[in-house]
N, C-alpha and C positions, 0 to 999 in steps of 0.2 A: 543831376547831370548838368554839367557846364554847357552852355550854348556857345558855339563858335560862330561869331558874326563874320559874314562873308560879303564882299563886294565883287561884282563881275564887270570887267571893263572890256568891251567888245564891240565893234561897229556892226557886227552882224546880228540884227535883232532876232532873228529866227533861232540862231544858235545860242545866244545868251539866254533866250527864253527856254529853250530845250534844257540848257544847264540848270537854270534856275528850277525848272520842274523836277529835273533829276535830284537835285539837293533837297527838294521839299518831301521826298520819300523819307528821309532821315530826320527825326525831330532834333538831333543834335545840332543841326545847322539851321542858321537864319540869315537869308539874304536880305541885307539892309540897304543895298545900293546897286543900281545897274547904270553904267555910263557908257556912252557910244565912243568915247575917245579919252586919251589921257588928260587933256586940258579940263574936260568937264568934270572928271573924277577929282582932280586936284582942287578945283574950285569948291567942290562939295566938302572936301577935307578942311580947306582954309576957312570955309564958313561954319565949320564944326558941326555941320549938320549930320555928317556920318563919322564913324569911328571903328572900321572893320579890324578883325584880327588877321584875317587872310584875304588877299586879293587874288582873283583868277584873272591873269592879264593876257590879253591877246597881244601878239607881237606886232603885227601889221595893221596899223590904223591910221586914219587921217588926222590932221591937226597935230597931235602929239602921239607918237608910236609907243609900243611897249617898252622898248629899251630906253627911250628919253623919260618915260613916265616912272619906270622902275628905278632909275638913277635918281630921279627927284625924290622919290619915297626914301631911298636909302639916305639921302642927304638931309631930308627934312622931317621925315617920318619913319625913323629906323625900327620903330616897334612893330610896324605893319610887315607881315611876311608875304612875299610875292611868289605865286606859282605861274609860270609862263604857260600859256595855251596856244598851240600853234599847229599849222599843217606841216611845218617844215621841221626836219631833223638833220639839217646840215650843219657842219662845224661852225661856220661863220655866225649862224643864228644862235646856236648854243653858246658860243664863247661871248657874244655881245650880251646876252641876257645874263649870264654868270657874272661877267664883269660889272654889270649894271646892279647887281645884288639879288637876282632872282634865287630862291630857296628850292625851287623844284621846276620840272620842265615836262610837261605832258603834251602829247600829241592829241588833237581834238576828237580822235576816234576812240579815245579811252572808254572803258566800261565804267559804270557807276561804282563798282567795287574798287577799281584803281583810283578814281577820283576821291572817293572817301578816305581810302588808305592815304593818299597824298595829303590831303588836308589835315587829317589827324596827325600824321607824322611831322609835317612842317609846323603845325601848331604846338605839338608837344616836345619835339626833338630838334627841329631846326632845318633838316635837309631831306629832301626826298627825290629820287629819280627812278624812272621805270627801268625795267631790265635792259631794254634796248638802249637807252641813254647811258645807263650804268656801264654797260660793256664798253662804251666809248669813253666814258669819263674816269671811272674809278680803278684803273689798273695802275694803282699807286701804292707804295709802301708807306704806311702812316706812323709807324713806331718812331717816337721822337729821336731816340738815339740814331736810328737808321736814317732818318731825314737829315739830321745834323751831319752825319758822316757824308751823305749824298751831297749836301750843299757844299760842304767844304772841299769836295772833289772837283767842284766847277772852277774853271779858269775865268779870269775876268771877261775875256771875249765871249765865253759861252754865257755868262750872265747877261752881257749885253745883248746877245742873241735872244735870250729868253725874254726880255723886256720888250724887244721888238716884235717877238712871235706872239706876245699877248695883245698886240694891235691888230688891225684889220689888213696890214700890209701882206702882200703875197711873199713868198720866199725870194722871188727875183728882186721885189723892191727892197727887202731886208738886205740882200747882197749889195744892192746899189748904196744903201745908206751906210753900210759898214765898209764900202769900198773893197768888197771881196767878190770872187767869182761865184756863180750860183753852185758850182761844184763844191767849193769850200763850205758854202752855207749848208749844203746837204751833209757834209761831214760834220759840222757842228750840230745840226739836228740829230743825226744818228747817234753822235757821241752823248749828247744831252739825254736823249731817250734811254740810252743804256744806263747812264749813271743815276738817273732818277727813276728808272724802272717804269716809264710811261709808254703807251703803245701808239699815241696819237697826239696831234697838236692840241686838240681839247683837253686831253689829259695833262699835258704840259701846262696849259693855262690854268687849269683847276689847282694844279700843284702850286703854281706861282702865285696865285691868288691866296690860297690857304696858308702859304709860307712867306708871303710878303716879298716875293722876288720880282713882282711886276712894277 
């Protein structure tokens, strides 16, 4: 049986200890590193003292947070797969972690069963989301022909809107950048949601990332 090497990056010592204990139940997993922030973890990687397959990454940490650390891993250690661990399930946090390269997104209240499933799925197949996050993210048609047809339906200004929607700007700020009224931006949003068959801004961002529209 292949052992999956895991690192835990979380500034809450009690929580990281609890997660490590949870993982120790399953002999398939081996925790090879625990770090209290992203900078500490990156230093360990650069010293080649650790080489995990999967990282359980807290989002909110001092020194270097989860978004910054995940982006660094995506740029410099792309083979390492990140699962975000957080107390937050808001769109802004999910979008930031997805854009940074997270392969999974779990709330810290998850059960051992969900945690094990997430690690196995991310390690073997690439992407995992819980049902709660999936409902928010994956209202997307993925067939290649359908996607191509959807993208071809988009107007240039709608594509510009999509790129801006992939940022952390509010819709009002997007309206200002595009020199349009908030009402017009609402119209673009509704039109894009219909054309791409997505139900939320997070769904739009995931679609854009997947199909390189951002």
